[in-house]
Every structure is written in structure tokens, then in C-alpha cells.
N, C-alpha and C positions, 0 to 999 in steps of 0.2 A: 468533503473530499479531501480536506487537508487538516492536519492537526495544527492547532495554534502555535505560532512561534513568536517569542517576544521580539526578535529582530524584525520580523515582518510587520507585526501589528503596530510597531512604533514608526513605521514609515509614513511620510506625509501623503495625504490624498492629493493626487495631481488633477483629477477630474471626477465628476459624478455623470455617469452615463445610464441610459435606459436601453434595455433589450426586451424583445417580445418572446415569451416562452409559453407555448400552448395557449395562446390568446390573452395571456396576462402580461401586462407591462411591469417589468421588474427593474427597479433602480438599484444600481451597484456603485460602490466606491472603487476607483481605479488607482492602484498604487504601482510604483516602479522600484525594483531592487537591483542594484549592480552585481549582487552575488547569485541571483537566480539564473539557471540555464532553461528551465521550463516555466510552465504557467501554474500558479497556485490559486485554487478557488476555496475561499473560506466562508463560513457562516458564523456570525457573532451574535450573542443575545442582545447586545446594545446597538450594534451598527448594521446588522443585516448582512447582505452580500458584499463580499470584498473580493476583488480580483487583483492579484499581484503579477506583473509581468517583468521580464528582463528589460534593462534600460533601453535597448535598441529595438525592441519588439513594436511591431506596427499594430496599434490597438484596433485598427479597422478590421483585422482578422478574428477579433474576439467573438463576433456574433455567431460565426460558424462553430467555434468551440463551445460556446454556451449553449447552442442548440444541441449539440451532441451530448452535453451534460445536463440537459434540462430535466430529465427524470430525477436525478439526484438532487438538483437545486430545488426543484418544486417540492420534493418531499420534506426538505429541511427548511423551506420557506413557506409555511402555511399562510393562510389569510388572516394574519393577526399582526398587531404592532410589533416592531422589532424587539422591544423589551420582553416580550412574551415568547419569542422564538426559541424552541428547544435546540440545543447545539447538536447533540448526538443522541442516539437511542440509550436508554437507561439499562435495559436488560434484554437478554435474548429470550424470547417467548416460545412456547410450544407452537410448531407449524411454521416458524420463520425460516427463511432460506439464506444460507451464507455461502460464500465463495470458497472453493477448495480445488486447487490445481486447475483452474480455468472453467470449472463447472459449478453449478449451483446444487447444494445438498440441503436436505431438509432437517431442521433440528426437531427431534422427538423427545420431549421432556417427560420423565416419570419420577415420582416421588416414593421413596422407600426408606422407612425409618431404620431399617436394619442395614442398608447397603452403604458402602463407602462411595464417595463421589467419584464418578467415572464417565467417560465418553468412549463410545465404540462405533466405528463406521461400519455400516452394513449396507452395500449397495449405494444408493443415493440418499440414505438417511443416517444421521448422526444421532445415536441413542445416548442421551444425557440422563444420568440418574443421580439423584441427590436426596438427602434426608434433612430433618429439621436440625437447625444449628450449624449446618455446614456452610462452606464458602458459597459465594454467589454462583449462579450458572455461568456467568461470563468469565469468572476466574477458572472454572472447570474447562471452559472452552479454550481460553488462552493456553492453559497448561497442556491441553490436548494438541493444540496447534504447534506449541514449542516442541513437544515430544515427537510428533510426526515430522517436523522440520529437521530435527537433529538426525533422525533416521534416513529420510529421504535425501537430504542434502549430502550427507556422508556417503551414501550409496552412489550418488551421482558423481561426486568429486572423486571417489575411488576409481569409477569407471573412466572419467575423463582424464585423470592424471596419466593413466596407462596409454591412452589414445594420443595424448599430447606430449608424452615423454617427459613429464614433470613430477615433482613430488611436493607434498605439503605435510605440515606437522599435525594439525588438528583443526576441527571446526568448532567455533564458538557461536551459539545462538543468542542473538541480541534482539532488542526492540527499538532500534534507533529511530528517532523522528525524521532525520534527514537523509539517511543512507540506506541503500539495499544491501550493500556488502563492501567489504575491504579486505586487502591483503597486507599482512605485516612483514617487515624484514625477517622475523623469527619463524616464518613459514606457516603462520596461522591464518585461517580464513574466518572472518566475522560476517555472519549472514543474518539478515533481518527475518524473523520468523513469518512476518506479514507477506513475504514473497511467496509463501505457499498458497496465497489466494490467487496469483497470477497463472496464466497458461503454462503448461509444462515447457514448451519451447522457450518461453521467456525466462523461466527458472534455469534452464540449461544454459542459456546465454549468459546470465549473470554469473553462474559458477565458473564457466570456461573463461569468461572475462577476468575474474579474479585469479584463476590459476595462471592465466597468461602473463600476469604481472610477476610471476616467479621466473619468467623468461626475460621479460622486459618491464622494469619497475617504473614505467612512465606511460604516457599515451603518444608515443612517437609513431611515425609511420611504420616502423619495424614492428611495434606492438599490434597495430591494427592489421598488418599483413599477416602476421603470425596467427592472430585470432581467426581471421578469415579463412584460413585453411581448414579450421575445424567447425566454424560457425559462419558459413558464407552469408547468411541473412542477418548478420548482427545489427545492421542499420535498422531493419524493420522492427526487431525486438527492442532496440534501444528507444525508438520512437514510441512504441506501444507503452513502455514504462513511463516516458515523459508525459503522455496523454492521460494515462490512467493512475498515475502515482497517487494523487490526492484521494481519488475514489477508493483505492485499496487501503490506504492508511486510515481513512476515516471509518470504513466498513469494519475495521479491526480495532476501533476505539471502544472497548468495552467498559462498562461501568465498574467502579471499584466499591 
């Protein structure tokens, strides 16, 4: 669910706890970080399950969250010793399903020695074609996500800027570990391509949020009031991102 962070993994363990997921007793290390706003759930080859919470978070609430994330956790914590636990998937295989704008699409892989590496979405199937000696399928997938993100995010930002009475310079597609998006004083929007795995309403919220910073370059009451005029359910979408952040970022951790 979460990509490893040096800052987080160096935090001291404050407790070792046990939770029950699908009938299995799972031990995990609990850490606290003064910098975090949400919860991070990590899987490490050597230490197993690690949960990092903000400093004032009540750990008694964790069982409910871990139950919600039990599917992901159990897939990454097979019944083996911690040193043998795989961290993330190595490659995307034929028939696997991945997230795209809040829905699941199926990856259909074909090998063609004469074709250039490509990915094309048809309905709920992503057709990935590659040949011998080409880059990995995961690289093809990431390139496709980045291309789609550039197009979709730009279309949305162009639509919202008119609605909100704002302007921006350009959109830069990035793959940040810790941020979904940011707005610069130069008028540029930097947006994480992994956001394309979130539901469309959440994507819209993030883009409108960053555009709103060109009206108020802070998170003051005026900023939130302005954003609420165009995105009245922003609290719901922000909460969704906090809950699902690690899940989306790890799903987009492709092999190199």
C-alpha cells in the first residue's frame, strides 16, 4: 500500500501489536511520525507488516482500518517467514487487473516480433503489445499511464479553470512518492500520474484543489470556502485519498 520511505523506515518501533485478518493472527510493528497526516501501511522483506500513524492518532482505531485493508495486506503477507515475503509484484501478467479512473481494467498481453511496444485501451481491456528485446511490460504500462494522465488532467484543468475563473501555465506529470499534486508560483501544476487510478470525482477534486491555490496560495478559510463553491464534497474526496493513498501508490509500483 505504501512505497518505502527512508524517513519512515528509520522511525523507532513504539509497539508490536496483533490483529486478526480473515482468521489469521498478524503481528505488526507500530511507528509514529510527526510529519504524517494519514496512515501508512508498509510491507518489508525483513520486518513484515509496519503501520505508521501520526503522533496524536489513537492506535485503538487501527483494527478497523486494517480490516478494511485486509485483502491487500494478506496478498502481500503470504504464509512464510518475513525474510521471504515479496515486497511488490515483479511484472504485470496477462489477465491481471489494474485500476484506471476508479474502475478495474484487464491487461491483455500479446507478443509480436514486428510491433513496437504499445498499450491501447478498448472498453475494459488494456491491450499491451511487445516484442523480443523491448522494455518490460511494466514500463509500457507506466508510459501509457503517464500519456493518459497528461491528456486527461490537461482537459480537466482547462475545463475547471474557466469554471473557476482562474488561469494556469502548464501541467507537469510526475511520479512523486509523497504528493498527489502541487501548484507553483509560476502557474504550473505538477500532478502525480498515479492519481489516474483514483475515481474520477477524486481526480477532479485534486485538480480543482491545486487550481484554487492560484486564488489563495495557502490553506486558509478563504481557500476552503472558495474550493467548496466548485467542489462541495471536497472533504469526502480528501478522506478517500487519505484512506487509499498507500493502496494506489503500491499498485503502481511496477518492476524496473
